[in-house]
C-alpha positions in Angstrom: 116.5 168.1 237.1 119.9 169.6 237.6 121.7 167.9 240.5 125.0 168.5 242.2 126.6 165.4 243.6 129.4 165.5 246.1 131.0 162.1 246.8 134.7 161.4 247.3 134.4 157.6 246.7 135.2 157.3 243.0 133.1 154.1 242.2 130.1 155.3 244.1 130.3 158.8 242.5 130.4 157.3 239.0 127.6 154.8 239.8 125.3 157.5 241.1 126.1 159.9 238.3 125.5 157.3 235.5 122.2 156.1 237.2 120.8 159.6 237.5 121.7 160.6 234.0 120.2 157.4 232.6 116.8 158.4 234.2 117.0 161.9 232.7 118.8 164.1 235.2 121.8 166.4 234.6 124.5 165.7 237.1 127.7 167.6 238.0 129.8 165.4 240.2 132.6 166.5 242.6 134.9 164.8 245.1 136.0 168.0 246.9 133.7 170.1 249.1 135.1 173.5 248.2 134.9 172.7 244.4 131.2 171.8 244.9 130.5 174.9 247.0 132.0 177.2 244.3 130.0 175.3 241.6 126.7 176.3 243.2 127.5 180.0 242.4 128.4 179.1 238.8 125.3 177.1 237.9 121.7 176.7 239.0 120.9 173.4 240.7 117.6 172.0 241.7 119.0 169.5 244.3 122.2 168.8 246.2 123.4 165.3 247.0 126.2 165.7 249.6 128.5 163.2 251.2 129.4 164.5 254.7 133.1 163.5 255.1 134.9 164.9 252.0 138.1 166.9 251.4 138.3 170.7 252.0 134.8 171.4 253.1 132.4 168.9 254.7 128.9 168.4 253.4 127.6 170.0 256.7 129.8 173.0 256.3 128.9 173.4 252.6 125.2 173.5 253.3 125.6 175.8 256.3 127.7 178.2 254.2 125.1 178.2 251.5 122.3 179.1 254.0 124.4 182.0 255.2 124.4 183.2 251.6 120.6 182.8 251.6 120.8 180.0 249.1 118.4 177.3 250.0 118.4 174.3 247.7 116.8 170.9 248.5 119.6 168.7 250.0 120.0 165.1 250.8 123.0 163.9 252.7 124.7 160.6 251.7 126.4 159.2 254.8 127.4 156.1 256.7 126.8 157.9 259.9 124.2 156.4 262.2 124.6 158.4 265.4 121.4 160.4 266.1 123.5 163.5 267.0 125.0 163.5 263.5 121.5 163.1 262.0 120.2 166.0 264.1 123.1 168.1 263.0 122.3 167.6 259.4 118.7 168.5 259.8 119.7 171.6 261.8 121.9 172.6 258.8 118.8 172.5 256.6 118.8 169.2 254.8 115.6 167.6 253.5 116.6 164.0 254.0 119.4 161.5 254.8 120.2 158.3 253.0 122.6 155.8 254.7 125.3 154.0 252.8 125.1 151.4 251.4 121.9 152.2 249.6 120.0 151.0 246.5 120.0 153.4 243.6 116.3 153.0 243.1 115.8 154.1 246.7 117.9 157.2 246.0 115.6 158.0 243.1 112.6 157.8 245.4 114.3 160.0 248.0 115.2 162.6 245.4 111.6 162.8 244.1 110.2 163.1 247.6 112.8 165.7 248.7 112.1 167.8 245.6 108.4 167.8 246.3 108.5 168.3 250.0 111.2 170.9 250.5 109.3 173.6 248.6 105.6 174.3 248.6 104.2 175.1 245.2 104.6 178.8 245.6 107.7 179.0 247.8 110.0 179.0 244.8 107.7 181.1 242.6 109.4 184.2 241.2 107.4 187.3 240.4 108.8 188.8 237.3 106.3 191.7 237.1 103.4 192.4 234.7 101.5 189.3 235.9 104.4 187.0 234.9 105.6 184.3 237.3 108.1 181.5 237.0 108.0 178.5 239.3 111.6 177.3 239.7 110.4 174.0 241.1 108.1 173.1 238.3 109.9 175.0 235.5 106.6 176.6 234.7 106.1 180.2 233.3 102.7 181.8 233.6 101.3 185.0 232.2 98.0 186.2 233.8 97.8 182.7 235.4 98.0 181.0 231.9 100.9 178.8 231.2 103.4 179.9 228.6 105.1 177.0 226.9 108.9 177.4 226.8 111.5 175.4 224.9 114.3 173.9 227.0 116.8 176.5 225.8 114.4 179.3 226.6 113.7 177.9 230.1 117.4 177.5 230.8 118.1 181.1 229.7 115.3 182.4 231.9 116.6 180.5 234.9 120.1 182.0 234.5 118.6 185.5 234.3 116.6 184.9 237.4 119.6 183.6 239.2 121.5 186.8 238.5 118.5 189.1 238.7 119.5 192.8 239.0 122.8 192.0 237.4 123.7 192.2 233.7 124.3 188.7 232.4 126.7 188.4 229.4 126.3 186.1 226.5 129.3 184.2 227.7 127.7 183.5 231.1 124.5 182.4 229.5 126.5 180.1 227.2 128.4 178.6 230.2 125.4 178.0 232.4 122.6 177.2 229.9 124.6 175.1 227.5 127.8 174.2 229.3 129.7 174.3 226.0 130.5 176.6 223.2 127.5 177.7 221.0 127.4 180.5 218.5 126.4 183.8 220.1 123.9 184.2 217.3 122.2 181.0 218.4 121.9 182.4 222.0 120.5 185.7 220.6 117.8 183.8 218.6 116.7 181.9 221.7 116.7 185.1 223.7 114.6 186.8 221.1 112.1 183.9 221.1 111.9 184.0 224.9 111.4 187.8 225.0 108.6 187.5 222.5 106.6 185.2 224.8 106.5 187.7 227.7 105.6 191.4 228.1 108.2 193.9 226.9 110.6 195.2 229.5 110.8 192.2 231.7 114.1 191.1 230.1 116.1 194.2 229.2 119.0 194.4 226.7 122.1 196.3 227.8 123.7 196.9 224.4 127.2 195.4 224.2 126.9 194.0 227.8 124.1 191.5 228.0 120.7 191.1 229.5 119.1 191.8 232.8 115.9 191.1 234.8 115.4 194.0 237.3 113.3 193.1 240.3 113.3 194.1 244.0 
């Protein structure tokens, strides 16, 4: 799971990040709310862990702004607040859950699992790509005619980037940044793209020569 963590307390931020990475998640950690907000538009995240009182943009404001942009990502607030009005405010902004500080990291693991399952029904995050092809963003599962198509990790990451930017031509550089997060040879990306395109009907992923790739859907 790709998780964005917003926490301005250094030791807690590092502890959470290391714990979640040790159990298999990918974590981008931020201490500034505005930096975290901008990151959501640069990468695809499955879950947000947001401290409320952070510099620049509070966790509440961040989630509210995302919902205004019609970006709905399962969110858990990390907070020392106990006042019911604050809790109500968080749920009104669209969070899935609260966890009060201090908390046990194993409890956080359980809360993350529950939030991920409960915030989306199985089909609420299922993307219709046309020609009887669907991709479930929650499960990371691609189906063709209701039969699962097995994807390698790189193929899955590329597909999620193209879905995120559907109806927009996505450059090799953008795919590199979002799917790999580091430099890889463009030829490697093209090979993975070719493998992905061979697994689905022709025309779903279109090549714009010299520009990049696009999925066009209404």
